[in-house]
N, CA, C and O of each residue as an XYZ file, in Angstrom:
904
protein
N       0.546     -1.476     -0.236
C       0.180     -0.027      0.139
C       1.062      1.345     -0.240
O       0.645      2.503     -0.263
N       2.175      0.941     -0.481
C       3.030      2.061     -0.860
C       2.381      3.374     -1.873
O       2.147      3.335     -3.080
N       2.189      4.545     -0.885
C       2.044      5.928     -1.562
C       2.731      6.326     -3.061
O       3.746      6.803     -2.553
N       2.864      6.425     -3.891
C       4.011      7.060     -5.334
C       2.620      8.251     -6.069
O       1.394      8.332     -5.993
N       3.814      9.043     -6.796
C       3.506     10.161     -7.434
C       3.678      9.949     -8.761
O       4.252      8.975     -9.247
N       3.077     11.053     -9.485
C       1.289     11.387     -8.848
C       0.571     10.484     -8.126
O       0.639      9.257     -8.194
N      -0.359     11.388     -7.194
C      -1.390     10.670     -6.636
C      -2.616     11.103     -7.370
O      -2.750     12.155     -7.994
N      -3.479     10.164     -7.212
C      -5.013     10.548     -7.361
C      -5.623      9.988     -5.831
O      -5.660      8.810     -5.475
N      -6.086     11.190     -5.041
C      -6.700     10.641     -3.947
C      -8.360     10.920     -3.935
O      -8.831     11.975     -4.360
N      -9.025     10.037     -3.493
C     -10.259      9.894     -3.171
C     -11.401      9.870     -2.205
O     -11.959      8.869     -1.756
N     -11.647     11.046     -1.969
C     -12.475     11.558     -0.879
C     -13.874     11.150     -0.635
O     -14.820     11.879     -0.933
N     -14.020      9.862     -0.035
C     -15.804      9.466     -0.016
C     -16.360     10.322      0.730
O     -17.535     10.018      0.935
N     -15.866     11.772      1.502
C     -16.652     12.451      2.384
C     -17.731     11.570      2.928
O     -17.366     10.574      3.554
N     -18.999     11.795      2.777
C     -20.031     11.180      3.506
C     -21.300     10.840      2.568
O     -22.389     10.466      3.004
N     -20.999     11.020      1.295
C     -21.675     10.608      0.137
C     -22.458      9.112      0.842
O     -21.831      8.478      1.691
N     -23.791      8.670      0.418
C     -24.537      7.771      0.501
C     -23.924      6.868     -0.706
O     -24.148      5.658     -0.690
N     -23.283      7.346     -1.575
C     -23.048      6.719     -2.669
C     -21.511      5.743     -2.461
O     -21.049      4.717     -2.961
N     -21.097      6.718     -1.449
C     -19.546      5.863     -1.261
C     -19.929      4.944      0.004
O     -18.992      4.261      0.417
N     -21.089      4.822      0.651
C     -21.219      4.614      2.061
C     -21.437      2.575      1.915
O     -22.147      1.981      1.103
N     -20.597      2.002      2.946
C     -20.877      0.829      3.009
C     -20.609     -0.279      1.608
O     -19.496     -0.148      1.099
N     -21.350     -1.131      1.090
C     -21.263     -2.126      0.069
C     -20.463     -0.888     -0.894
O     -19.287     -0.910     -1.255
N     -21.340      0.021     -1.136
C     -20.884      0.702     -2.180
C     -19.816      1.157     -1.980
O     -19.198      0.956     -3.025
N     -18.777      1.974     -0.852
C     -17.779      2.490     -1.044
C     -16.573      0.835     -1.241
O     -15.350      0.845     -1.379
N     -17.228     -0.023     -1.198
C     -16.414     -1.462     -0.861
C     -16.088     -1.727     -2.498
O     -15.022     -2.141     -2.954
N     -17.288     -1.376     -3.241
C     -17.406     -1.249     -4.411
C     -16.364     -0.643     -5.376
O     -15.681     -1.219     -6.223
N     -16.415      0.815     -4.999
C     -15.875      1.724     -5.587
C     -14.425      1.671     -5.496
O     -13.742      1.999     -6.466
N     -13.754      1.171     -4.089
C     -12.626      0.714     -3.998
C     -12.387     -0.095     -5.083
O     -11.603      0.246     -5.969
N     -13.159     -1.430     -5.102
C     -12.215     -1.683     -6.072
C     -12.178     -1.650     -7.268
O     -11.431     -2.317     -7.983
N     -13.091     -0.765     -7.651
C     -13.062     -0.073     -9.142
C     -11.673      0.677     -9.116
O     -10.850      0.510    -10.017
N     -11.483      1.398     -8.187
C     -10.384      2.467     -8.022
C      -8.901      0.915     -8.352
O      -8.011      0.849     -9.199
N      -9.229      0.124     -7.429
C      -7.787     -0.525     -7.244
C      -7.574     -1.451     -8.630
O      -6.419     -1.755     -8.927
N      -8.602     -1.867     -9.414
C      -8.209     -2.196    -10.999
C      -7.966     -1.366    -11.867
O      -7.455     -1.823    -12.890
N      -8.196     -0.041    -11.819
C      -8.009      0.968    -12.400
C      -6.131      1.317    -12.089
O      -5.087      1.380    -12.738
N      -6.528      1.440    -10.914
C      -4.955      1.860    -10.749
C      -4.181      0.644    -11.031
O      -3.031      0.979    -11.316
N      -4.363     -0.849    -11.075
C      -3.141     -1.678    -11.681
C      -3.174     -1.850    -12.810
O      -2.077     -2.005    -13.347
N      -4.259     -1.899    -13.581
C      -4.489     -1.714    -14.744
C      -3.425     -0.399    -15.860
O      -2.931     -0.653    -16.958
N      -3.348      0.951    -15.100
C      -3.165      2.237    -15.778
C      -1.383      2.139    -15.032
O      -0.463      2.711    -15.616
N      -1.212      1.584    -14.111
C      -0.143      1.749    -13.211
C       0.082      3.235    -12.760
O       1.181      3.760    -12.940
N      -0.884      3.869    -12.215
C      -1.183      4.999    -11.746
C      -2.065      4.737     -9.622
O      -3.123      4.271     -9.201
N      -0.887      5.332     -9.001
C      -1.305      5.188     -7.650
C      -2.616      5.963     -7.608
O      -2.808      6.988     -8.262
N      -3.225      5.578     -7.048
C      -4.505      5.894     -6.284
C      -4.883      5.425     -4.966
O      -4.418      4.330     -4.647
N      -5.650      6.037     -4.109
C      -5.836      6.197     -3.095
C      -7.425      6.331     -2.941
O      -8.222      6.729     -3.791
N      -7.689      5.871     -1.562
C      -9.044      6.161     -0.875
C      -9.092      6.414      0.457
O      -8.509      5.907      1.415
N     -10.182      7.608      0.315
C     -10.267      8.016      1.885
C     -11.760      7.682      2.151
O     -12.487      8.486      1.566
N     -12.491      6.671      2.908
C     -13.303      6.817      3.336
C     -14.361      6.955      4.146
O     -14.797      7.951      3.570
N     -15.152      6.770      5.031
C     -15.923      7.329      6.208
C     -15.324      6.376      6.874
O     -14.872      5.418      6.248
N     -15.190      6.456      8.403
C     -13.932      5.761      9.413
C     -14.901      4.287      9.576
O     -14.374      3.181      9.695
N     -16.029      4.452      9.561
C     -16.888      3.126      9.663
C     -16.798      2.018      8.446
O     -17.497      1.023      8.252
N     -15.960      2.417      7.882
C     -15.651      1.585      7.017
C     -14.112      1.446      6.174
O     -13.780      0.852      5.149
N     -13.411      2.269      7.117
C     -12.163      1.925      6.959
C     -11.343      0.637      7.010
O     -10.450      0.544      6.168
N     -11.525     -0.461      7.947
C     -10.953     -1.292      8.250
C     -11.911     -2.253      7.213
O     -11.010     -3.043      6.929
N     -12.974     -2.712      6.514
C     -13.618     -3.210      5.861
C     -12.890     -3.173      4.073
O     -12.800     -4.081      3.247
N     -12.648     -2.331      4.032
C     -11.974     -1.158      2.820
C     -10.438     -1.631      2.764
O     -10.122     -2.436      1.888
N      -9.690     -1.264      3.464
C      -8.303     -2.147      4.009
C      -8.309     -3.265      3.772
O      -7.603     -3.513      2.794
N      -9.006     -4.522      4.409
C      -8.963     -5.677      3.700
C      -8.969     -6.337      2.435
O      -8.380     -7.342      2.038
N     -10.051     -5.267      1.696
C     -10.633     -5.674      0.833
C      -9.867     -5.346     -0.459
O     -10.172     -6.055     -1.418
N      -9.152     -4.628     -0.618
C      -8.455     -4.081     -1.239
C      -6.990     -3.681     -0.874
O      -6.627     -3.329      0.249
N      -6.044     -3.806     -2.202
C      -4.549     -3.432     -1.682
C      -4.126     -1.911     -2.122
O      -2.959     -1.532     -2.229
N      -4.887     -1.388     -2.274
C      -4.551      0.641     -2.960
C      -4.217      1.302     -1.297
O      -4.617      0.683     -0.310
N      -3.659      2.252     -1.203
C      -3.193      3.031      0.000
C      -4.981      3.459      0.727
O      -5.768      3.937     -0.090
N      -5.352      3.314      1.800
C      -6.378      4.137      2.543
C      -5.786      4.690      3.197
O      -4.741      4.497      3.820
N      -7.069      6.129      2.978
C      -6.544      6.987      3.864
C      -8.203      7.172      5.205
O      -9.333      6.753      4.956
N      -7.801      7.849      6.418
C      -8.866      8.557      6.618
C      -9.154      9.868      6.469
O      -8.207     10.574      6.123
N      -9.951     10.265      6.596
C     -10.611     11.688      6.325
C     -10.079     12.773      7.510
O     -10.090     13.971      7.230
N      -9.662     12.375      8.697
C      -9.428     13.173      9.328
C      -9.083     12.352     10.841
O      -9.586     11.249     11.056
N      -8.204     12.998     11.813
C      -7.953     12.287     12.812
C      -7.531     13.326     13.976
O      -7.098     14.456     13.750
N      -7.725     12.767     15.250
C      -7.523     14.132     16.493
C      -5.804     13.841     17.190
O      -5.157     12.793     17.175
N      -5.501     14.928     17.648
C      -3.728     13.852     18.446
C      -4.079     13.388     19.711
O      -3.230     12.701     20.278
N      -5.054     13.587     20.246
C      -5.495     12.529     21.550
C      -4.629     11.373     21.777
O      -4.932     10.527     20.935
N      -3.789     10.999     22.453
C      -3.082      9.665     22.952
C      -4.837      9.228     23.213
O      -5.910      9.824     23.114
N      -4.273      7.499     23.688
C      -5.278      6.466     23.829
C      -5.151      6.940     25.152
O      -4.092      7.221     25.713
N      -6.805      7.046     25.831
C      -7.286      6.978     26.771
C      -8.727      7.855     27.375
O      -9.665      7.366     26.746
N      -8.938      8.274     27.744
C     -10.207      8.860     28.004
C     -10.582      9.669     27.429
O     -10.943     10.663     28.059
N     -10.707      9.675     25.789
C     -10.946     11.020     24.971
C     -11.832     10.060     24.320
O     -11.478      9.237     23.476
N     -13.412     10.283     24.930
C     -14.684      9.600     24.804
C     -14.866     10.520     23.078
O     -14.685     11.723     22.893
N     -15.261      9.484     22.044
C     -15.269     10.521     20.670
C     -14.341     10.627     19.746
O     -14.462     10.469     18.531
N     -13.302     10.931     20.431
C     -12.309     11.429     19.569
C     -11.613      9.908     18.596
O     -11.592      8.728     18.948
N     -11.055     10.617     17.168
C     -10.538      9.674     16.947
C      -9.121      9.391     16.588
O      -8.722     10.102     15.666
N      -8.146      8.445     17.120
C      -6.656      8.672     17.608
C      -6.031      8.021     16.664
O      -6.505      7.033     16.104
N      -4.839      8.558     16.396
C      -4.144      7.871     15.194
C      -3.728      6.323     15.334
O      -3.651      5.529     14.396
N      -3.532      6.112     16.388
C      -3.431      4.379     16.540
C      -4.940      3.671     16.313
O      -4.860      2.444     16.273
N      -6.175      4.157     16.171
C      -7.297      3.137     15.699
C      -6.878      3.805     14.574
O      -5.752      3.917     15.058
N      -6.787      4.249     13.707
C      -6.497      4.899     12.074
C      -5.969      4.090     11.909
O      -6.423      3.247     11.135
N      -4.768      3.900     12.516
C      -3.227      2.585     11.824
C      -4.050      1.330     12.081
O      -4.381      0.716     11.068
N      -4.506      0.756     13.459
C      -5.211     -0.786     13.656
C      -5.950     -0.865     12.727
O      -5.838     -1.943     12.142
N      -7.134      0.226     12.053
C      -8.173     -0.236     11.270
C      -7.492     -0.283      9.521
O      -8.149     -0.578      8.523
N      -6.553     -0.040      9.545
C      -5.751     -0.124      7.924
C      -5.682      0.833      7.458
O      -5.808      0.824      6.234
N      -5.470      2.045      8.072
C      -5.397      3.364      6.852
C      -3.878      3.197      6.907
O      -3.361      2.339      7.623
N      -3.192      4.006      6.161
C      -1.749      4.497      5.797
C      -1.300      6.052      5.852
O      -0.234      6.668      5.847
N      -2.762      6.375      5.910
C      -2.264      8.091      6.418
C      -3.702      9.101      6.390
O      -4.777      8.804      5.867
N      -3.488      9.887      6.841
C      -5.000     10.828      6.886
C      -4.884     12.241      6.154
O      -3.918     12.934      5.835
N      -6.291     12.384      6.015
C      -6.559     14.179      5.466
C      -6.349     14.664      6.894
O      -6.179     14.041      7.941
N      -6.416     16.043      6.603
C      -6.356     16.948      7.897
C      -6.644     18.189      7.086
O      -6.328     18.321      5.904
N      -7.610     19.571      8.218
C      -8.058     20.651      7.632
C      -8.647     20.683      6.282
O      -8.553     21.691      5.582
N      -9.258     19.599      5.890
C     -10.163     19.880      5.196
C     -11.441     21.419      5.267
O     -11.755     22.025      6.292
N     -11.812     21.625      4.220
C     -12.206     22.975      4.195
C     -13.822     22.955      4.931
O     -14.484     23.978      5.107
N     -14.280     21.534      5.311
C     -15.442     20.649      5.698
C     -15.252     20.397      7.148
O     -16.235     20.477      7.884
N     -14.095     20.101      7.628
C     -13.474     20.091      8.669
C     -11.942     20.724      9.456
O     -11.012     20.068      9.926
N     -12.108     22.162      9.381
C     -11.283     23.204      9.590
C     -10.615     22.804     10.861
O     -11.065     21.774     11.362
N      -9.705     23.354     11.450
C      -8.383     23.016     12.679
C      -7.892     23.596     12.915
O      -7.286     24.063     11.950
N      -7.544     24.231     14.208
C      -6.709     25.314     14.922
C      -5.074     24.396     14.097
O      -4.982     23.209     13.786
N      -4.033     25.485     13.963
C      -2.638     25.390     13.586
C      -2.069     24.652     14.815
O      -1.323     23.712     14.540
N      -2.261     24.877     15.975
C      -1.726     24.148     16.979
C      -2.019     22.272     16.909
O      -1.372     21.279     17.241
N      -3.107     22.485     16.401
C      -3.919     21.013     16.500
C      -3.325     20.289     15.254
O      -2.942     19.119     15.230
N      -3.311     21.334     14.045
C      -2.621     20.503     13.228
C      -1.448     20.120     13.251
O      -1.190     19.033     12.734
N      -0.231     21.035     13.959
C       0.860     20.529     14.308
C       0.849     19.118     14.822
O       1.286     18.123     14.245
N       0.167     19.208     16.231
C      -0.042     18.092     17.060
C      -0.400     16.388     16.158
O      -0.043     15.223     16.336
N      -1.064     16.937     15.418
C      -1.892     15.941     14.537
C      -1.002     15.199     13.608
O      -1.002     13.971     13.524
N      -0.242     15.995     12.910
C       0.875     15.716     12.129
C       1.704     15.047     12.916
O       1.851     13.830     12.810
N       2.197     15.622     13.601
C       3.308     15.158     14.806
C       3.024     13.263     15.164
O       3.513     12.251     14.662
N       2.006     13.492     16.257
C       1.397     12.251     16.272
C       1.275     11.073     15.458
O       1.402      9.905     15.826
N       0.888     11.730     13.741
C       0.642     10.545     12.695
C       2.057     10.049     12.316
O       2.291      8.882     12.002
N       3.012     11.069     12.374
C       4.665     10.914     11.951
C       4.998      9.512     13.001
O       5.620      8.560     12.529
N       4.504      9.496     14.502
C       5.181      8.761     15.287
C       4.715      7.760     14.923
O       5.453      6.874     15.356
N       3.677      7.206     14.208
C       3.064      6.091     14.205
C       3.234      5.507     12.720
O       2.831      4.388     12.399
N       3.845      6.353     11.900
C       4.373      6.001     10.596
C       3.157      6.206      9.413
O       3.079      5.867      8.232
N       2.020      7.119     10.579
C       0.958      7.327      9.125
C       1.497      8.985      7.895
O       2.236      9.914      8.221
N       1.058      8.857      7.067
C       1.236      9.991      5.926
C       0.079     11.191      6.615
O      -0.950     11.026      7.271
N       0.687     12.267      6.192
C      -0.230     13.145      6.366
C      -0.844     14.091      4.782
O      -0.078     14.095      3.818
N      -1.840     14.625      4.696
C      -2.278     15.275      3.622
C      -2.754     16.640      4.215
O      -3.758     16.539      4.919
N      -2.324     17.684      4.098
C      -3.245     18.999      5.103
C      -3.369     19.433      3.585
O      -2.627     19.368      2.605
N      -4.541     19.867      3.817
C      -5.172     20.685      3.122
C      -5.483     22.221      3.343
O      -5.786     22.613      4.470
N      -5.422     22.939      2.457
C      -5.422     24.411      2.484
C      -6.116     25.071      1.436
O      -6.298     24.519      0.351
N      -6.479     26.120      1.670
C      -7.488     27.015      0.689
C      -6.859     28.315      0.280
O      -7.619     29.165     -0.184
N      -5.835     28.537      0.363
C      -4.849     29.342     -0.549
C      -3.106     29.280     -0.235
O      -2.649     28.540      0.635
N      -2.411     30.005     -0.926
C      -0.957     29.745     -1.482
C       0.097     29.816     -0.035
O       1.056     29.140      0.338
N      -0.800     31.262      0.647
C      -0.317     31.452      1.320
C      -0.095     30.625      2.718
O       1.003     30.393      3.223
N      -1.791     30.099      3.407
C      -1.803     29.447      4.149
C      -0.915     27.637      3.718
O      -0.346     26.883      4.508
N      -1.086     27.501      2.532
C      -0.707     25.981      2.031
C       0.742     26.618      2.829
O       0.723     26.521      4.056
N       1.867     27.197      2.259
C       3.019     27.544      2.550
C       3.103     27.918      3.879
O       4.304     27.861      4.139
N       2.430     28.307      4.974
C       2.489     28.231      6.749
C       2.385     26.590      6.677
O       3.277     25.833      7.061
N       1.245     26.224      6.167
C       1.043     24.617      6.676
C       2.576     23.253      6.143
O       3.073     22.262      6.677
N       2.741     23.847      5.131
C       3.803     23.418      5.002
C       5.241     23.572      6.368
O       5.831     22.844      7.166
N       5.232     24.620      6.044
C       6.603     24.544      7.659
C       6.504     23.480      8.774
O       7.396     23.109      9.536
N       5.400     23.130      8.709
C       4.586     21.639     10.047
C       5.331     20.563      9.356
O       5.199     19.514      9.986
N       5.902     20.455      8.531
C       6.071     19.269      7.482
C       5.425     18.138      7.226
O       5.928     17.041      7.468
N       4.088     18.309      6.640
C       3.102     17.171      6.110
C       3.958     16.597      5.037
O       4.879     17.201      4.486
N       3.488     15.095      4.730
C       3.639     14.432      3.483
C       2.956     15.218      2.391
O       3.515     15.207      1.295
N       2.086     15.746      2.492
C       1.595     16.768      1.097
C       1.007     17.620      1.792
O       0.960     17.504      3.017
N       0.529     18.491      1.234
C      -0.310     19.638      1.088
C      -1.194     19.873     -0.057
O      -0.679     19.950     -1.172
N      -2.866     20.035      0.126
C      -3.598     19.677     -1.439
C      -4.147     21.295     -0.945
O      -4.365     21.679      0.203
N      -4.238     21.833     -1.848
C      -4.393     23.229     -2.377
C      -5.753     23.252     -2.495
O      -5.766     22.577     -3.524
N      -6.947     23.478     -2.284
C      -8.509     23.504     -2.484
C      -9.218     24.947     -2.346
O      -9.377     25.241     -1.161
N      -9.670     25.891     -3.219
C     -10.000     26.699     -3.460
C     -11.088     26.239     -3.117
O     -11.627     25.410     -3.849
N     -12.067     26.895     -1.205
C     -13.345     26.144     -1.389
C     -14.494     26.505     -2.518
O     -15.302     25.653     -2.889
N     -14.485     27.808     -3.010
C     -15.194     27.963     -3.469
C     -15.617     27.613     -4.890
O     -16.591     28.066     -5.492
N     -14.466     26.481     -5.445
C     -14.249     25.729     -6.313
C     -15.007     24.209     -5.972
O     -15.557     23.508     -6.821
N     -14.926     24.000     -5.000
C     -15.411     22.527     -4.357
C     -16.344     21.821     -4.906
O     -17.386     22.252     -4.412
N     -16.561     21.094     -5.545
C     -18.135     20.478     -6.067
C     -18.684     21.093     -6.633
O     -19.905     20.934     -6.655
N     -17.991     22.251     -7.486
C     -18.818     23.177     -8.568
C     -18.871     22.552     -9.692
O     -19.948     22.537    -10.288
N     -17.683     21.867    -10.270
C     -17.091     21.127    -11.414
C     -16.521     21.827    -12.114
O     -16.418     21.519    -13.301
N     -15.927     23.069    -11.594
C     -15.331     24.078    -12.374
C     -13.476     23.731    -11.939
O     -12.805     24.398    -11.151
N     -13.130     22.831    -12.521
C     -11.912     22.416    -12.105
C     -10.932     23.979    -11.726
O     -11.013     24.926    -12.508
N     -10.215     24.050    -10.701
C      -8.942     24.866    -10.030
C      -8.344     24.950    -11.224
O      -8.504     26.050    -11.751
N      -7.412     23.817    -12.130
C      -6.731     23.774    -12.625
C      -6.978     24.515    -14.045
O      -6.092     24.658    -14.888
N      -8.508     25.029    -14.204
C      -8.896     25.717    -15.566
C      -9.123     26.841    -15.046
O      -8.591     27.771    -15.652
N     -10.053     27.270    -13.631
C     -10.236     28.525    -13.346
C      -9.500     29.231    -12.630
O      -9.746     30.438    -12.613
N      -8.084     28.577    -11.610
C      -7.776     28.995    -11.325
C      -5.865     28.755    -11.151
O      -5.104     28.699    -10.185
N      -5.706     28.671    -12.543
C      -3.895     27.753    -12.622
C      -3.019     28.694    -11.823
O      -1.966     28.157    -11.477
N      -3.169     29.999    -11.420
C      -2.118     30.160    -10.862
C      -1.852     30.306     -9.727
O      -0.785     30.648     -9.219
N      -3.508     29.869     -8.939
C      -3.052     29.086     -7.776
C      -2.277     27.788     -7.192
O      -2.009     27.512     -6.023
N      -2.024     27.125     -8.312
C      -1.330     25.663     -8.309
C      -0.408     26.285     -8.533
O       0.153     26.293     -7.438
N       0.500     27.133     -9.533
C       1.667     27.425     -9.693
C       1.895     28.128     -8.836
O       2.921     27.586     -8.426
N       1.725     29.065     -8.118
C       2.109     29.893     -6.917
C       2.033     28.801     -5.559
O       3.135     28.789     -5.009
N       1.365     28.186     -5.098
C       0.872     27.587     -4.482
C       2.863     26.312     -3.994
O       3.701     26.177     -3.103
N       2.503     25.780     -5.386
C       4.152     25.001     -5.867
C       5.362     25.899     -5.491
O       6.251     25.517     -4.730
N       5.333     26.954     -6.000
C       6.640     27.316     -5.839
C       6.840     28.233     -4.342
O       7.962     28.643     -4.045
N       5.699     28.489     -3.491
C       5.629     28.918     -2.439
C       6.171     28.025     -1.357
O       7.022     28.339     -0.524
N       5.421     26.607     -1.514
C       5.624     25.748     -0.620
C       7.086     25.187     -0.507
O       7.670     24.837      0.518
N       7.679     25.184     -2.204
C       9.108     24.413     -2.041
C       9.961     25.067     -1.911
O      11.095     24.587     -1.906
N       9.791     26.127     -1.789
C      10.963     27.256     -1.620
C      10.858     27.010     -0.187
O      11.976     27.020      0.328
N       9.815     26.771      0.728
C      10.377     26.317      2.205
C      10.351     25.390      2.633
O      10.923     25.388      3.723
N       9.865     24.264      2.288
C       9.236     22.700      2.186
C       9.463     21.900      1.024
O       8.533     21.274      0.514
N      10.862     21.865      0.470
C      11.197     21.063     -0.533
C      10.902     19.447     -0.688
O      10.979     18.832     -1.752
N      10.595     18.960      0.427
C       9.704     17.388      0.315
C       8.858     17.440      0.449
O       8.257     16.371      0.561
N       8.186     18.556      0.539
C       6.395     18.374      0.628
C       6.085     18.160     -0.820
O       6.724     18.579     -1.786
N       5.141     17.533     -0.807
C       4.229     17.089     -1.737
C       2.901     18.006     -2.231
O       1.944     18.281     -1.508
N       3.050     18.357     -3.448
C       1.724     18.820     -3.492
C       0.577     18.894     -4.071
O       0.895     19.364     -5.163
N      -0.486     18.759     -4.088
C      -1.726     18.362     -4.732
C      -2.363     19.427     -4.945
O      -2.097     20.452     -4.317
N      -3.549     19.361     -6.094
C      -4.512     20.297     -6.010
C      -5.982     19.287     -5.846
O      -6.068     18.061     -5.782
N      -7.151     20.434     -5.808
C      -8.550     19.987     -5.795
C      -9.505     20.755     -5.665
O      -9.336     21.872     -5.176
N     -10.679     20.331     -6.063
C     -11.375     21.402     -6.260
C     -12.114     21.205     -7.859
O     -11.575     21.456     -8.937
N     -13.632     20.632     -7.602
C     -13.671     20.738     -9.191
C     -13.006     19.884    -10.351
O     -12.995     20.189    -11.543
N     -12.410     18.663     -9.718
C     -11.481     17.853    -10.907
C     -12.581     16.931    -11.011
O     -13.078     16.247    -10.116
N     -12.876     17.003    -12.167
C     -13.983     16.191    -13.242
C     -13.912     15.700    -14.461
O     -14.804     15.182    -15.134
N     -12.226     15.989    -14.841
C     -11.886     15.106    -16.209
C     -10.436     15.283    -16.102
O      -9.669     16.066    -15.543
N     -10.316     13.666    -17.285
C      -8.447     13.569    -16.910
C      -8.036     15.272    -17.211
O      -7.443     15.944    -16.367
N      -8.460     15.804    -18.542
C      -7.828     16.797    -19.098
C      -7.337     17.708    -17.761
O      -6.363     18.434    -17.962
N      -8.038     17.726    -16.191
C      -8.068     18.689    -15.378
C      -6.877     18.405    -14.342
O      -6.332     19.108    -13.492
N      -6.661     16.771    -14.868
C      -5.571     16.286    -13.969
C      -4.339     16.660    -14.682
O      -3.442     17.160    -14.004
N      -4.182     16.520    -15.761
C      -3.060     17.015    -16.797
C      -2.645     17.867    -16.618
O      -1.444     17.981    -16.377
N      -3.610     18.996    -16.667
C      -2.938     20.618    -16.332
C      -2.914     20.438    -14.961
O      -3.027     21.598    -14.566
N      -2.851     19.844    -14.129
C      -2.831     20.241    -12.856
C      -1.323     19.954    -12.732
O      -0.452     20.678    -12.250
N      -1.200     18.489    -13.387
C       0.834     18.333    -13.582
C       1.317     19.000    -13.865
O       2.310     19.314    -13.209
N       0.953     19.760    -15.127
C       1.833     20.459    -16.198
C       2.059     21.826    -15.467
O       2.926     22.567    -15.932
N       1.255     22.280    -14.210
C       1.208     23.472    -13.484
C       2.348     23.424    -12.286
O       2.869     24.429    -11.802
N       2.656     21.961    -11.876
C       3.705     21.717    -10.534
C       2.954     20.794     -9.705
O       3.547     20.478     -8.673
N       1.626     20.195     -9.903
C       1.260     19.676     -9.133
C       1.600     18.096     -8.739
O       1.455     17.397     -9.742
N       1.938     17.463     -7.782
C       1.961     15.993     -7.486
C       0.986     14.765     -7.897
O       1.320     13.587     -8.016
N      -0.318     15.334     -8.086
C      -1.620     14.630     -7.672
C      -2.407     15.598     -7.246
O      -2.108     16.771     -7.021
N      -4.027     14.749     -7.083
C      -4.933     15.755     -7.254
C      -5.928     15.002     -6.076
O      -5.909     13.771     -6.069
N      -6.666     15.603     -5.229
C      -7.736     15.507     -4.279
C      -9.203     15.655     -4.900
O      -9.768     16.747     -4.962
N      -9.626     14.761     -5.238
C     -11.130     14.846     -5.489
C     -12.314     13.814     -4.387
O     -12.099     13.091     -3.414
N     -13.481     14.171     -5.071
C     -14.527     13.462     -4.272
C     -15.731     13.510     -5.444
O     -15.829     12.729     -6.390
N     -16.565     14.562     -5.150
C     -17.826     14.443     -5.911
C     -17.413     14.051     -7.642
O     -18.078     13.328     -8.384
N     -16.372     14.633     -7.916
C     -16.113     14.041     -9.236
C     -16.184     12.770     -9.946
O     -16.231     12.417    -11.125
N     -16.170     11.991     -8.349
C     -15.547     10.341     -8.588
C     -17.420      9.901     -8.242
O     -18.346      9.642     -9.010
N     -17.331      9.989     -6.749
C     -17.653      9.409     -5.744
C     -19.621      9.679     -6.382
O     -20.514      8.852     -6.197
N     -19.804     11.158     -7.165
C     -21.178     10.806     -7.437
C     -21.254     11.131     -8.980
O     -22.086     11.910     -9.444
N     -20.564     10.643     -9.528
C     -20.534     10.503    -11.015
C     -21.383      9.326    -11.482
O     -21.642      8.389    -10.726
N     -21.725      9.379    -12.488
C     -22.740      8.331    -12.828
C     -22.241      7.018    -13.274
O     -22.774      5.909    -13.274
N     -20.714      7.559    -13.773
C     -19.908      6.355    -14.463
C     -18.603      6.732    -13.511
O     -17.905      7.664    -13.910
N     -18.290      6.177    -12.479
C     -17.276      6.374    -11.697
C     -15.665      6.140    -12.454
O     -14.596      6.749    -12.408
N     -16.182      4.892    -13.158
C     -15.129      3.740    -14.074
C     -14.883      4.710    -14.546
O     -13.898      5.389    -14.254
N     -15.771      5.004    -15.423
C     -15.294      6.354    -16.784
C     -14.038      7.475    -16.026
O     -12.828      7.560    -16.234
N     -14.501      7.860    -15.553
C     -14.004      9.460    -14.770
C     -12.589      8.748    -14.211
O     -11.661      9.546    -14.077
N     -12.238      7.036    -13.792
C     -11.165      7.032    -12.937
C     -10.372      6.755    -14.440
O      -9.206      7.148    -14.456
N     -10.904      6.091    -15.756
C     -10.383      5.424    -16.535
C      -9.388      6.992    -17.138
O      -8.172      6.970    -17.327
N     -10.223      8.145    -17.330
C     -10.044      9.286    -17.824
C      -8.797      9.579    -17.388
O      -7.747      9.605    -18.030
N      -9.088      9.896    -15.728
C      -8.002      9.983    -15.285
C      -6.592      9.850    -15.402
O      -5.613     10.521    -15.726
N      -6.959      8.432    -14.908
C      -5.743      7.720    -14.868
C      -4.802      7.486    -16.740
O      -3.682      7.061    -17.024
N      -5.789      7.934    -17.483
C      -4.980      8.068    -18.622
C      -4.267      8.858    -18.888
O      -3.375      8.724    -19.726
N      -4.543     10.086    -18.092
C      -3.655     11.517    -18.264
C      -2.897     11.579    -17.813
O      -2.151     12.547    -17.959
N      -2.559     10.295    -16.762
C      -1.302     10.303    -16.289
C      -0.465      9.704    -16.737
O       0.703     10.080    -16.631
N      -0.907      8.283    -17.546
C       0.035      7.364    -18.070
C       0.638      7.991    -19.390
O       1.634      7.463    -19.885
N       0.341      8.564    -19.691
C       0.666      8.627    -21.543
C       2.600      9.212    -21.156
O       3.377      9.427    -22.086
């Protein structure tokens, strides 16, 4: 379940289309296309489905969030230990739908690193992405919130955001991988993001809620395997 780049990371969010059996079937489709095209693809299912999906497929599985609290009296929190035990190899942090304070992000990255979990920290601007990259996550995903779920890709609507984010983040943390997200629905969106310096994409509804997810995933993979 090693992550390589360019990476297509699919966030299941809490869509019904990706819950339970449907999430497993989607993960199997992702796995098949990943193998067929030789492109690294990963999924971030809902917490309750991480264990099942990680046992059913061999692609990387991420959680959508975790809390930095250690094991103990922390009812309702999602510890890094529980995520790793469930079979995830990494986690998203600070998604626009699950914002975190900077100190919590820092603690979450530290705790994840201690357990060998990868971190993909989301940022809504180049400046915030640069600031968060100083915390040394494995990845920073740039997602302008106004384009999330819009069907208008950031690589088309705001290519300068990707370009400037890559330049700013690499200037302070060269080892941090930069992903882009928001409105990614076609292979051309993915290839354009790579041309602008991104090392992968973070997608959600463009795949999960698509009428034909397999067709979309093949389009993504084909754009990266040329």
